[in-house]
C-alpha positions in Angstrom: 54.4 44.0 -50.0 55.3 40.3 -50.0 54.1 40.1 -46.4 50.7 41.7 -47.3 50.1 39.3 -50.0 50.9 36.4 -47.8 48.5 37.6 -45.1 45.5 37.9 -47.4 46.1 34.5 -48.9 46.1 32.8 -45.4 43.1 34.6 -44.0 40.7 33.4 -46.7 38.6 30.4 -45.8 38.5 27.4 -48.0 35.1 26.6 -49.3 35.3 22.9 -48.3 35.6 23.5 -44.5 32.8 26.1 -44.1 30.2 25.1 -41.4 32.4 22.4 -39.8 32.7 24.5 -36.6 28.9 24.9 -36.4 28.3 21.2 -36.9 30.9 20.2 -34.3 29.5 22.6 -31.7 25.9 21.3 -32.3 27.1 17.7 -31.9 29.0 18.5 -28.7 26.0 20.4 -27.3 23.6 17.5 -28.0 25.9 15.0 -26.4 26.2 17.2 -23.3 22.5 17.7 -23.2 21.8 13.9 -23.4 24.3 13.3 -20.6 22.7 16.0 -18.5 19.2 14.6 -19.0 20.4 11.0 -18.2 22.0 12.2 -15.0 18.9 14.1 -14.0 16.7 11.0 -14.6 19.0 8.8 -12.6 19.0 11.4 -9.8 15.2 11.5 -9.7 14.9 7.7 -9.5 17.4 7.6 -6.7 15.5 10.3 -4.8 12.3 8.3 -5.3 13.9 5.1 -4.1 15.4 6.6 -1.0 12.1 8.3 -0.1 10.3 4.9 -0.5 12.9 3.3 1.8 12.3 6.0 4.4 8.5 5.6 4.1 8.8 1.8 4.4 10.7 2.3 7.6 8.0 4.6 8.9 5.4 2.0 8.1 7.4 -0.7 9.8 7.9 1.4 12.9 4.1 2.1 13.1 3.4 -1.6 12.8 6.0 -2.5 15.5 4.6 0.2 17.8 1.1 -1.2 17.4 2.2 -4.8 18.0 4.2 -3.8 21.1 1.4 -1.8 22.4 -1.1 -4.7 22.1 1.5 -7.0 23.6 2.0 -4.7 26.6 -1.8 -4.4 27.3 -2.3 -8.1 26.9 0.7 -9.2 29.1 0.6 -6.4 31.7 -3.2 -5.8 32.1 -4.7 -8.9 30.4 -6.8 -6.5 28.4 -7.6 -8.9 25.6 -8.4 -11.9 27.8 -11.0 -14.4 26.8 -12.5 -14.8 30.2 -12.3 -11.4 31.8 -15.5 -9.4 31.6 -15.3 -6.0 30.0 -16.2 -4.1 33.2 -13.2 -5.5 35.2 -10.6 -4.0 32.9 -8.2 -1.6 34.6 -7.5 1.9 33.2 -8.4 3.0 29.7 -5.7 1.6 27.4 -3.5 4.0 25.5 -0.4 3.8 23.4 2.0 6.7 22.6 -0.3 8.9 24.7 -3.2 8.1 22.4 -6.3 6.3 23.7 -7.2 2.9 22.1 -10.8 2.4 21.1 -10.8 -1.3 20.7 -13.7 -2.9 18.9 -14.8 -6.6 19.0 -14.8 -7.2 22.7 -17.3 -9.9 23.3 -20.0 -9.4 26.0 -19.7 -13.0 27.0 -16.7 -15.3 26.7 -16.4 -16.7 23.2 -13.7 -18.8 21.6 -12.0 -17.7 19.5 -12.6 -14.0 19.1 -10.8 -11.0 17.5 -10.4 -7.5 18.8 -9.2 -4.6 16.8 -7.9 -1.1 17.3 -6.1 1.6 15.3 -4.2 4.7 16.3 -1.6 7.1 14.8 1.8 7.1 16.5 3.8 10.1 15.1 1.0 10.7 12.5 1.4 7.2 10.9 -1.4 4.7 10.9 -1.2 1.5 12.9 -4.1 -1.0 12.6 -3.9 -3.9 15.0 -6.0 -7.1 15.4 -5.7 -9.5 18.4 -7.0 -13.0 18.0 -7.5 -14.8 21.3 -8.3 -18.5 21.9 -9.1 -20.3 25.1 -6.9 -23.2 26.2 -9.0 -25.7 24.4 -9.3 -23.5 21.2 -6.9 -23.6 18.3 -5.8 -20.2 16.9 -3.2 -21.6 14.6 -3.9 -25.0 13.0 -0.2 -25.5 12.3 0.8 -24.9 15.9 -1.9 -25.7 18.4 0.1 -24.2 21.3 -0.5 -20.7 20.1 -3.3 -19.0 22.0 -2.8 -15.4 20.9 -2.0 -13.9 17.5 -1.3 -10.2 17.2 -1.3 -8.8 13.7 -0.3 -5.2 13.2 -0.3 -3.3 9.9 1.7 -0.1 9.8 1.3 2.6 7.1 3.5 5.6 6.1 0.4 7.8 6.1 -2.3 8.7 8.5 -5.3 6.4 8.9 -7.7 8.7 6.9 -5.6 8.6 3.8 -4.5 4.9 3.8 -7.1 3.9 1.2 -6.8 7.0 -1.0 -3.0 7.7 -1.0 -1.3 6.4 -4.1 2.1 6.3 -2.2 0.8 4.5 0.9 3.2 1.7 2.0 2.1 -1.1 4.3 4.4 -3.2 6.5 3.1 -5.9 8.9 4.3 -7.5 12.1 2.8 -10.6 13.6 3.3 -12.0 17.0 2.3 -15.6 18.0 2.4 -16.7 21.7 
């Protein structure tokens, strides 16, 4: 009988400690939820930054491909020459198996002049401009020895969506010789 009385006395809850467990569990749940949301936001930012880095490299590779293509056609075939008439040019130029439709070729030799073309290596846009000067012309006022300036802009999107895409990234390469 003594044991029974002892058991009933110990099993009764004190009125001062009621709800403490519920309060403690709500506090722990809110701290865990706040940590989870913070980690999720950090993860989303890291994913966004890494995809921007990847897209920036795609844009740089497109610009580099465009600049190298223009350099090849200028050095190897003299395609952008200031004195060569348009009908003497060898084969139709192409880069990355895509034909180049250059615009700005003068019908008579002018000094200086700029030709432009764009193409899409691997689905990314490359816009290239080639500024040529004759020997007596000055293409770059800071360095009069420069006779050719190739400026290539590369984008991480195709050419049709460069102006409309909110995530379009542009990288540029410029060659002077």
